[in-house]
N, C-alpha and C positions, 0 to 999 in steps of 0.2 A: 504494500500500500504506500503510495507516495505521501510524503509528509511536508507540511509547511510549518514554520515556526512563527506564531503571532505573539509579539511582545506585549505584555501587560503594560497599561499606561500608568504605572505607579507602584510604589512599594507598600502602601498603607491600605488597610481594608476599608471598604465602604462602611459607613456607620449604619448600624442596624436600625431599621424603622421600628419604633416601639408600638405597643398598643394591643397585643394579643389578649383577648378576654380570658377569663377563667374558664377552663374546659367544662362543657356541659355533657353529662351522660344522658343520651337521648333514647337508649334502648331499654325502656323501663318495664315493659309488659310481657317479656318472653323469658324463657329459661336461659338461653344463651344466644349471643349475637356476635357476628364477626364479619370481616371483609366488607367494609363500607366504601362507598364512593360518593362524590359530591359534584353537582353541576350548579353553577351560579348563573342565573339568567341576566339579561341586559339591564334589568332593574335592580340588580344587586341581591336578589332573593335566592338563597340556597335550597337545593333539593337533594336530600340524602337518601340513598337506598343501601340496604345491607341484607345479608343472609341471616336467618334466624331459624330456630327450631322449637317445636312444641310437641310434647308427647301426647298421643291420643290413642286410646285402646291398644296400648302396647307397642305402637309404632311411632317413629319419629317423623313428624311432618316437616318438610323443608319449605320455608316461607321466604318470600321476597318482601322486605319491609320498606316502608317509606315514611319520611317525616319532613316537615318544613316549618319554619317559625312564623308566628303572627306577631302583632304588636304586644301580645300578652306573654308569649313564650312559645316553646316548641310544641306542636301538636302531638297528641298521643300517637305513637307509631301504629300504622295500619298495615295488615298483610295484603298487599296488592296482587299477589300471585302465589298460589300453591304450586310450587315447581316440581316437587317429587316427594317420594317417601323414602326414608332410610338414610339420610345424611349425604346426599349427592350434591347439594347446591353449594357452590363456592364461587367467590370472586366475581360478583356482578360488576357492571360498569354503566355509567350514565353520562349523557351529554345533552345540551339544550341548544336549540337553534334560535334565530332572530325572532321567530314568531312565537316563542315561548312554548315550543313543543319539546317534550322530553323524549329522548331515545335511549333505551336501555337494553343491555344484553345480560343474560343469565344462563346458568347451566341447570338443566333438568335431567337427572339421571346421567346419560352419556352424551347429551346433545346441547349445543349452544343455541339459545333462542333469542329472538328480538321482539320487543314490544315498544309502543309509544303511547303518549297521553298528553293532553294539554296541561301545562304546568299548573294552571289555576284549578284544575280538577284532579290532580294526580293523587290526592289523598283517598279518593274513591276508587276502589278496585275496578268498578264497572267502567271507568273512563279509559282504562288501558286497552289497547287493541288486542285481539287474539294473538297468541304467540305464533311467530313464524320460525321455522327451522332454518338456521343459518349454516350450521355445519353439515357434515355428511360427505365432504369431498374425499376424506380418507375412509378407513374402515374401523378405526378404533375410537377410544373415548376422547371427547373434546372437553377442555376444562377452562384454561385461562382465556379471557377475552377482554377486549377494550374497544371503545367507540369514541369517535370524534365527529364534529360537524364543521364544515368549512364556511367560507364567507358567502357562498351561494346556496347554503343550507343543504349541500350534499352530505350524506351520511357515510362514514367510513368505519368498517368493522374489521378487526383482526382477531384471530384466535389460534390456538394450537390444537392439533388433532393427530391421534395416532395413525400411522400409515404402515403399509407393508409394501413399499415400493419394490417392484421387481419380483415379488412372490408370484410364481406361476408364469413369469416372463423370463426372457433370456438376456442377461446383462453380460456384455463381453468387453474384454480389454484387448486392445491391439497395440503391440509395441512397434515403434519405428525409430529411426535415427533421430527424430525430432521430438520424441516424447511418447506418452501413452494416451491413446484415445479410448474413451469409454462410450459404449453404445447401449442405451437402455431399452431398445426396441422401437424407439421413436426418434430420439434426439442423440446428437453427438456432442461430447465434451472433451476438450483437451485438458487433461489433468497434469498440471505441472507443479513441481515443488516451489517453495517460496524463493523469492529473488535471493541470489547470493549462495545458493546451495549447490552450485556446480552445474555441469552439463547434464543432459538427460537423454543420452543415447542408450536406448533400451537393448540389452543383450538377452535378458531372460526375465520371466515373471512366474510367480506362483502365488497361491492363496493358502495360508496356513489353516490349522484347525479352528483358530479363533476368528477366522474370516478376515484377517489382515492381509493386505496385498504387499508383496515384496518385489522389488524391481532391481535387477542387476544392471548396472550401467558402466560407462567408461570412467565414472568418477565416484565409485563406491556403490553401496546398496542403499535403497530408499525404502522406508516403511510407511505405508499409508493405511490408516485405520478407518477411513471413510470421511474423515474431517481434517486431520492434521498430518503433516509430513515430518518425517525424521530421517536425516541422512547420516549414514555411518561410513567413515573413511579410515584411512591409515592412522589418523590421529586418535581414532577411537579404539583401534586394535586390529583393524582389517589388515591382512598381510600384504595386499596390493590394491591399488585404486580400481583397476579394471576388473569387473566381475562378469565372467562369461556364463555362469550357470548357477542355479539356486535350487535347493530342495530342503525339506524339513523331515527330520527323523521321527521315530515313535515317541521320543522324549521331548518333542517340540523344539529341538535344537535346530538352528539354521546352519546349513552347510553351503559355503560360498566358494565356488571354484574360480581361481584367478590365474594370471600368468606367472605367479610366484608360489603356487601351492594352494592349499585349502585352509580357509578360516572357518571355525565353528563358533557360532554365537549362541549363548545360552542365557536367556532372560527369565527362564522359569525358576531356576534354582534360587536366584537372588534378584528379584525385580528391582530392588533399589540400587543394585550394582551388578549389571550383567557381566558374565565372564566370557573370555575369548581363549580359544586354543588354535594352534596352527600346526599343519602337517606339510612337509615338503620332502624332497629327496634327502635321504639320511634319517628320516623319521617315519618311513613307511611307504611313501609314494614312489612309484617307478619313474615319474617325471613331474616337473613343476608346472608345465602348461596344461591346465585343466579345462577341458572342453565340455564335459558332461558329468552329471551326478544324478543318481537315482537311489531309491531305497526299496528293499524287498519286504515280504510279509513277515519275515523273522526279525525285522528291525535293523538288518545289516545295510550298510551304505556302500554303493558301488561308484567308483570314481574313474573316469576315463581321461587319460593323459596322452602326451605325444609318444610315450614309451610303454604303452600298455594300459591295462585296467587293473585296479586294486580294489579289494573288498575289506571293509572294516567291520569288526564286531568286538565283543567284550574281550576277546583274546588278542586283538591287535590286527595287523594288516597282512593280507595275502595277495600276491601279485600274479598276474597272468600276462603273457606276451605271445608273440608268434612262435616262440620256442615251445610253448605249452599247447599250441594248436589254434591260437587266435588268428583270424584271417589276416590282420595287419596290426602293426603296433600303434599307429596314430588313431586314437579313438575319438570320434566326432559326435556320437549320439549313444544314449543308453535308455532302455526301457525294460521293465520287469513284468512278466505276464502273471495271470492269476495262479498259474502252476509254479511260480517262482523260477521260470526259465528266464535267464538274463540275455537280452538281445542287444548286441553291440554293433553300431554302424561305423564303418571306416571308409576310406577312399577306394578300397579294393573289394568292397562287398560287406555282407552281414555275417556276424558270428552269433551262434546260440549256445549258451552254456546251461546244461540241464543239471548241474551239480556234480557231474562226473567227467564229462568230456565236452569238447567244442565241436560244433557242426558249422560248416561254411556254406553260404548261399551267395551266388553271383548271377550275372546275366545268363550263364549257362543253366542255372537252376530256374530261371524265370523272372529275375529282377529286371526292371526296365533300364537300370543303370547301376554300375558298381559304386558310383560316387554318392554315398549316402550322407544326407544332411540332417535328417530328423527321423525319429521312431516314436510311435505311440501305440498303445494297446486299447482296444475298445471294450465295451462291457460284455461282448460275446467272446472275449479273449482272442480276437483276431488281431494280427500284427499288421500295422500300416507303416510302410517305409517310404520316406520322402527322399528324392534324389534330384540331381541336376537336370533330369529329363522327364520327370513325372512321379507317379505314385504307384507302388506295388503293395498288394495285400496277400497275407499268408493266413489261410484258414485252418492250418494243421495238416492239410493234405497236399496242397500245392499253392502256386502263386498265380494271381491275377493282376495284370498291369494296366495302368491308365497313363498313356504317354501324354506329354505336353502337347497341346493343340487339339486333344480330343475333348469336345464339349467346350465349356468355358475356361477350363484350366489351361494355363500356359506358363512358360517360364520355369526357372529353377525353383524347387520347393525350398522355402526358408523356415517354415514353421508348420507344425501339425498340432491339432487339438481335437478331442472327442468330448462333446458336451453331455449333459446328464440324460438327454434323450437318445443318445447314440449317434448323433449326426457328426460326421467328420468335417472339420474346418481345415482348409489348406491355404497357407499364406505363401506368397511368392514375391518376386520383384515387381510384378505388375498388378497385383490385386489379391483378392480372396475368393475362393470357391468353396462350395459345400457339396457333400454327398450324403444322401439320406438312405442309402441302401438300394435305391431304385434308379436315381438319376442325379446328374450333376447340375448345379445351378451357380450362377454368378451372384456374389454378394456385393451390393452397391456400396461404395465408399464415398466419403465426402471429398471435395476438391483438395483438401489439405493433404491427402495421401498421394497426390499426383507425383509420380517419379520416386516414391519411397518404397523400399522393400519392407515387408511385414516380418519383423524379426522374432516376434513371439505372439501367441494368442492364448488367453486364458478365459475361463468362465467364472464370473462372480457367483459362487455357489451359496454365499451367505450375505445377501444384500442387506444394507444397513448393519454391517458387521459390528460397528462400534456400539450401536444402540438399536438392536433389532426391535421392530414394531414401535419405536419411539415416534414422537410427534414432529410434524412439520408446522410451519407458520402459514396460515391461509388468510386471504383477504377478499372482502366483497365490498361493493359500494352501491349506493342508491342515489339517483339524481332527482327523485320525486318524493322526497320526504319519508322514505322507508316503505313505500307502497310496493315497489318492485326492486329487484336486486340483480346486479350483474353476476355472471357465473364466478365461482370461486377461483382464485389464483393462488398457486403455491409459491410463496415468496422465498422460502428457505431451500426446499428441495435438496436436503442434505442427508448425509449418512449418519449424522449424529442426532441427539435429542435437541429439540428447539422449544423453549418454554418462555413464559412471561412476556408476551409481546405487548408493546405499547405503540399507539398511533398518535401522531401529532400533525396538525395542519398549520400551514403558514399562509402568507398572503397569496392571493390569486388561486392557483390550482396546485400548490405545492403540498405534497403529503409525504410524511416521513414515518418509518416504522423501525423499531429496534426490538431486539430480543436477546436472550441468553442462549448460547450454543454449547452443546456437548453432553449435558446431563439431563436425564428425564427421570425425575424422582418417582413418578407414578409407575413406571415399568422397572425401576431399580436398575436402569441401564445407563451406560456412558459415564462420562466424567467431565468436569468443567474444561472447556476449550477456549472460548472467547465470547465476546459480545458482538452482535451483528447489526448492520445498518443498511437499509435500502431507501431509495428516494423515487418518487413519482412526480414529474413536472406537469402532468396533465390530468390531475384529479383521479389518479388510480388506474388509468387506461394502460400505461406502460411503466415499467420499473427498471431501475438500474440493477446491475448484478450486485449481490450482497458484498459488503465490505466488512472485514473482520478487524476488530480492535485487538491488538496484541501488546504484551508487556513482558519484560524480563523478570518482573517481580512475581507474577502469577497470572493465570488466565483471568482477564476482566469479566466480571459477572455483575448482576443486579444493576444493569444499565438503565438510565433514564435520559431523555433528551429534552433540552429546552430550545425553543425557537425565539430568539431575541430580536434586537433592533435590526431593521432592514433585512430580516431573514437570516442573520448570522446564527449559527448553531453552537450549542455547548452540550457535549455529552459528558455525563458523570457516571462513574463506575467504581467498583472496588476490586482489588485483586482477591482471588480465592486461594484457599489453602490453610492448613493448620500450623505451618512452620514459618510464618512470616515474622520477620524481625519487627520490633516495636516501631521503628522509624519507617517501615514499609507498610504497616497496617494503617492505611489512610484512604480517604476518598480521593480519587483522581479525576481530573477533567481534561478534555481536549476540545478545541474550538475549530470551526470551519467557516469560511466565508464564501464557499462555492457549492453550497447544498450538499456537503459531505463528500465531494470528490477527493479532497485532501484535508488532512487534519493536522493540528499542531502536535508536538510531542506531549506525552502525559505529564501533568504537573499536579502535585498534591494540593488539596484544598486546606488552607491553614485553619487551625483552631478547633477541629472536631475529629474525634476518634471513632471509627466504626465499632459496633458491637462485635464480639468474637464470631468468626466465620462459622464455627460449629453450632452456634445457637440460632435456630430458625433461619437456615440459609435459603428457605423458600421465600423469604421476604423480598420486597422490592421498594424502590423509591420513586418519587414523582415530582413533576414540575408544572408550573403554569406561568403565563406571561401577562403583565398588566399593560395598561394603555401607554406607558412610557417605554415599553419594550424591555423592561426589567424581568428577568427570569427568577421566579420564586421556587426554591428547592426545599423539599422535605426529606430528611434522612433520619436514621436512628443511630444513636451513639452517645458519646460522652464528651464533656468539655475537658475532663482531666482523667488520667489513667486510673486514679485511685477511687473514682466514683463507683458506687454500688448500684444505684438506681439507673436503669436505662432511660434515656431521654429522647423525646421527639424534638429535633432541631430544625430551625428554619434559617436559610441563608438566601441572599439576594445577589444575583449576577447582573451587573450594570453594563456588560459588554466588554469590560476590560479587567475587572477585579471582583472579588467576592466580599460580601459583608462579613462581619464577625457573626458567628452563629448565635442564634437566640433560642433559648430552651422554652418551648411551648408547654411541655408536660414531662414529668419524670415520676416514676413509681416503681415499687418492687413488683407490682403487677405489670409485666413488660408490655409496652406498646408495640403494635405491629401493623403492617400494611397501610402506611399513611397515604392519603390522597389529598390533592389540593386543586382549587380552581379559583378563577378570578371573574367577577362580573361587574358590570357598570364601570369598568375601567380600573377600579381600585378597591373593590370589596373582595378581600381574600379570605377564603374559608378553607380550613383544614379538618379532615376527619380521619379517624384511626380506630382500632379496637385494642383492648387490653386483654391479656390472658391472666387469670388469677394465679398468683404465685404457686398455690398448692396443686393446681391442675394444669400446669403449663403444657404438658404433653398428653393430657387426658381430655380429649374433646367431649366425650360422653359425660364426664363428671364435672365439666367446667362451668364457670359462670362468666363467660366472656361478655364484654361490654363495649358499646360503640360510643365514641366521644366526638365533639365538635368544638372548634374554637374559631374566632374571627378577628381580623383587624383591618383597619383602613390604611392602605398604602398611600404614599405621597404622590402617586401618579394622578393625572387629571381624571375627573369623573366623566363618565359617558352614560348619560341617561336618555334613551331615545323617546319613550312615551310613558305615560303613567302605567303602573303595573295593573293588569287585569284583576278584578275583584275575585277572590277565591269563592268557589261554590261550596256552601256547607254540606257536609256529608248527610245523606238522607237518613231519617229515622227508619228503623226496621223492626219487624216483630220477631218472635222467638224462632221463626223458621227462616229468618234472613230476608223476608219480603218487605218491600217498601210499604210504610203505612200511608194510607190515602190522605190523611190530614196531619202531616208531621208537625210536631212541636218545634218551634224555632229555637233549638238548643245549640249553643256554640260547641265546637269540638273541645275536648279537654286539652290542656297544654302543660308543658313543663316549664317551671320558673327558671330562667337562665341564671338568675342571681344566686340560687341556692342549690344548684345541681352539680357543683364541682366535687372532685374527690377530696374528702377531708383527710387530715393526717391520720395515720394508723390504719386499722382494719376497716373494711367497708362491707356492708351487707345490703341486700336488696330491701330489707325492711326499713333500714335507715332512709333510703331514698323514698319509699312510700310515705313515711312519716312526714318528710319535708314537703312532698307533693300535696298531702292532705292539708297541711298548714297553709300552703300557698293558695289552695282552692277553697278555703273556708268561706268566702263570701257566696260561693255557689254550692255549698255542701249539700243542700237539700236536693237541688237538681242533679248533682253528680251521683248521689245515692240512688236516685230514681233510675238514672241511666245504667248504673252498675247492676241494679237489681234486674233490669230488663235484659242485660247482657248475660247474666248468669243463667238465664233460662233458654239460651240459644247458643249454637256454635260460635266460636270466636271469629270465624272468617267473614270478612265483608265482601260483598260483591260476588 
């Protein structure tokens, strides 16, 4: 990734804007509440939704709750959606457009849904539109989602959803002198290591049992786990840079043949410090130039050199040459049949070793040519031999040959592979052909292959090897206020897990999406790799290729993006890992002035320390922008390393520097999942939930609570028109039906002046007591309403 360095305009922090109100606990009427989000409309009024649960008849009801303040206080939360049963509902999101229409996403069981409602009527469940299924592009569970609305009231939704890309399909790797091409059955991708990792002339390829691809090149061996590349060279322990052949043994050790002998790489015994062993002339090999390596079913390794073939087992090395009956000493190819016959290709024909003696096959036996370049065994135990003049097949009784020029096959054979369906793939200097047992066919290649020999072919037998069935990031948008939606687009399309997407919109038609890459907690697969960014300049119709943030400190995770003045971007993330040094465990930021095409080098944000990576690494951070173009950031952490209570911190980015962090909230009940939004230009609302200390990891036994705080930024106010008058919720009878002549009773509210967390322990009964005191002027009416509700189900609408 190209980088530019943007110099900050000063050494001192921007002064923090004061004025955050005492946090208000708004989730007063359910057992447990979490994962809140807030949207502030153009009149400065916040709308908060969150997930909650209530037990009924032995089952856990998943509810989507809503509340908003009035002049008197926060309305009693109402369940606007029964999303599912059994604890599936997590992490909803909400946004509001210029017409004061709320757009929300939520998870019901395994699907992400969308719904909308007029902000003035959102307290009433009947005002929300019927749920629409948004996910379903993959085959697995969808869970994280986010929603944003642009200046034209276009609605943008992102979510992550489990996929099984390539399952049932054929994914193929083609090695060339210019790199490795991956074909997924539809599209082609040139897979290259990161810049600075050397040349990528492919000599050999294999896939190990873990699904990791290994590439032997002229500049070492490369490891690709589906997301990240790792290069191993002489500096790491490889005996020589040029790797001609690669195989893996039964112990999952990697055997690498070079022009200076064999290197054995073992990362299984000690993953923290892989070991290397080397073999050459004098230590068991008959020659140092190694052209071919294979393993048999007894776990023995066969190595072909310029001076014969050698076999390695627990007893050591045994060599064979022309003196022992081998057809020729220079061995160019090796394959082992199901019967453990060893087939050896040379420039003078083929030799077969059955464990006791060698048998020779040449053109006199039926080979199309004696110059053998490749050998492979299919699932019927048929031997296929590639030569400089075509292909020959041995079925145990005799040979059948297919000369170059017969059908689509032409040129000297340079690579052979049999896929899981038994189809033969033949690479040459002029292209690729296939044989399905009945007929030959030409396999069409992209223009990038023109004039390049196919040096190796492998099948990706374990697609998404790094994180099998893990999620990708998907996107949809609507240009008519959520009534109809474009088809889903896979933004990540990666081999690793992709989680926690966030979508931000800028001026015009600019849309930005970020997410974490590598680990998928729900499938217990993968590991942190990076944070990713994509950009659309035309409202979500086309997208750039994903850009990954990298760091020598640790893989960037928990990314959030701010869109600042004149569309300048600021990305904030933290490095992941358990072994970070204190000076490394910081929040970092990078800025971009060209819509994310280039980014500055990472710099630490001063004055705030992240919470330990091991505690709730499922968390995420959030930003919002005021009318002055200042980006408001919420993170979780500490002002000092000795602090015990985790705090919710607010910082402001003015385009050149960060403010000092301001602590909105701190408690032994740790805050989590902060969300922030700005309305009317300067009304800044933050929401989060707390886990009670005794049940931090016990969702079922928890008393999680949702909180809100607000302050007025110094940015200019932007008030378009008067706020629409809210419609009071209708009175209902015990069956939930509207009463024909409703009594004009105002909805209950929560007093913002008395709902903060007091020092010491907190219980729900304390909150109820405060609420009753605040409502004493209308106690008689409230008791009537409560009595009416006790006789009917709690669900409204």
